C-alpha positions, 0 to 999 in steps of 0.5 A: 506482548510478544517476541516477534509477530510473521505474516505470511498474507493478508488476511482481509483489509479494516477498510471494506465494512464485510471483513470489519464485522467479520473479523469483529464476529471471529473475535468476539466483538471487540478489539484494538488497533496497531497502526505498521506505517509505511512508504508509498515504497514500502507498500511493493515490499514483499518481506521486511521487518517492521514496529509498529506505532505500539512496539510490536515488532512484526516480520513479515514475508509476504506470499510473491506469487500475488503481486500484489501491493499493500495497501492502506487498512491490511491487517497483517497480523491479529496478535490475540496474547493479551485480553483484548486481541490487537490488529495490526494493519497497515497505516500509509504515509502519504506522499508528492506525487504528480498526477501524469494525464494523457489523452486517450487519443495520443499514444506517444504521448502516452508513449513519451511520459511511460517510457521518461516515467520508466527511463527515469527507474520510478514506480507507476500507478494506474488513476481512476481513467476515463474515457478521453484520459488515463491518468497514472500518479508516480513520485515527485522528482524533480527532474522528471517533473522539469522532462514531464513539462514537457 
C-alpha cells in the first residue's frame, strides 16, 4: 500500500453506470473499492487528509474553482500499487436534517426561513422542488427547529 494517495480532482462517480463501465475498461475489468467515510459537513471541505476503511491515507486537495461538494460515490483516486487496482470513493454518512417546505407563492415565508437558517450559520441545501413548493434541507439543530416551526 502506498504511503499516501493524493487527490486534486474528482475522477467520476461510481453511482453513474456509464462511469463505472468506463473505469472497468480503463482498469482491465476488475477493481476493488475502498471507502472514505465522510460526515455531511466534511463534504464541503476542499483540503483535508483522510483514512479509508482499509487504512489508505488520502490527501485531498480539490480545486475550489468548481465550487462543488463531494457526493456519495465520488472517485477520489485509483491505487494501482497492488495486483488488483483499488478505487478510493467517498461514502457520506447519513445525517438528520430538517425538511423545510415553503409555498412558492409566499416569498416572505421563504425569505424568513432562509434568513433564520443563515442567522444560525447552518448550511442549507436545495431539495427537489415542484411548481407549488420549494424544498430545502438543513442539519438538525434544536433551536433552529423551534424557530422554523413558528
